[in-house]
N, C-alpha and C positions, 0 to 999 in steps of 0.2 A: 437417402437410400439409393436412388437411381444413379446418383453421381458415383457412389462407391461401386455399384455394379458395372458402370461404364469404365471406371478406372481399372477394375479387376480384369475386365474383358480386354482392355487395351494392353495391360501388363502381360496377360497370357498370349495375346496375339504377337506382341513384340518378342516374347521369349521364343515362340515358335519361329518367327522370322529370323531372329538372331541365330538360332541353331542351324538355319539353312535347310530345314526340312521342306520337301515339296510333296505334293500328292498328285499322282498321275493315275487316271482311271482309263481302263481299256480291257483288252482281251489277253489273258495270261496263257501263254503257250510256249512251245519250243521255237528256237530260231529257225530251224528247218521248215516247220509248218508255216510260220509267219511269212517267211520269204516267198513261199509258194502260194500263199493265200488259202491254205488249208485250215479253215477255222472250224467247220462242222465235221470234217473228216480227217482230223489230225491223227496220224498213226502213233500208237502208244510206244512203239519201240524207239521213236525219236527221243523220248525222255531218257533212254538208257544209253543208246549208242550214237545218237546224233543225226540220223537220217531215216528215211522210210524203208529202205531195203537193206539196212545194215544187219538185220537178223540173219541174213544168209551167210555172213562171214563172222559175226560176233559170237564169241563163246563165253560161257560163264567163267569169271576170273579175269576177263579182259577189262581194262580200265573203262569206267563209265564216262561217257562224253555227253554231258548235259548242259545245254545252254538255254536257260529260261529267258524269255523276253516278255515285254508288255507292248502290245500293239495299241497305240492310242488313236482311236478313230478320228477324233477332232483334228489331230495334227497330221494324220496319215504317216506316222513315224513309229519305228520300232526302237524300244529302249532295252538294252541288255540289263539283266537283273543280277546284282551281286548279293546273294542271300547268305553271306557268311555270318551275319549277325542274327539270323533266324534259323531255327531247326528246319531242315529241308522237308521233313514229313508234314509240317504244318501247311506247306504249299500244295499238298496233294488235293485237298478239298476244293480250292478255287482253280485247279488246273483245267485248262480248256473251257473256261467260263468267261462270259462277257460281264463287264461291269465291276471288275476287280480293281480296287484302289490300292496302289503300292505307295507306302510312305517311306521317305528316306532322303538322302542327299543326292543331288544330281551332279555328276562329274562327266561332262561331255555327253555322250549317248548312253551312259551307264547310270542306273539308279542303285545306290548302295542302300539296300532296303533295311529298315529298322522295324517295319511292321507292315501289315496289310489289313484291308477290310474287304471281306467277301460280301457279295450282294445277298440280299435276303433270298431264301429258297422260294421257288415258285409256289403260288397258292394252289390249293386243291380246287379242282373244278368238278362239277357234276356233269356227267355225260348221260343224257337220256336218249335211249334208242337201242337198237339191237346190235349185238357185237358180231 
C-alpha cells in the first residue's frame, strides 16, 4: 500500500514539474508601491492609475494602468504578474497582503498566474483592558 502511495505522489509531482508550474510566496501589491518599499502604506489609487499621485490627473474613463507584482522577501526580487488566466476580482482579497502564494509559469521576471493561495486570516485575539 505504501509503495502505491509513493508512486502516486511521484506521479503527481512529476506532472506538476512537467507542467512547469512554480509557486512563489511573497507580498502582493502594485509595481509602484513595491519599487518604493510601500508595503504597509500602499496607496489604493496605484491599483487604478499606476502611481500614488495619479488621482490628481486621472479621470473616470481614462484607461486603467494596473501592474500587479509579487515581492518575494527571500529573494529580494519583484515578479510581474500576468493574471490573464484568473479573473481580476479574485486578487482583491489578497491585495497588499503578505504570505500570498502565486502559482503559475515563470517567464523571465513574469509569473503567468494560473492560481493563488491566500494566507489564512489572522486569528481572533482577546484584549483585556480598558479602551
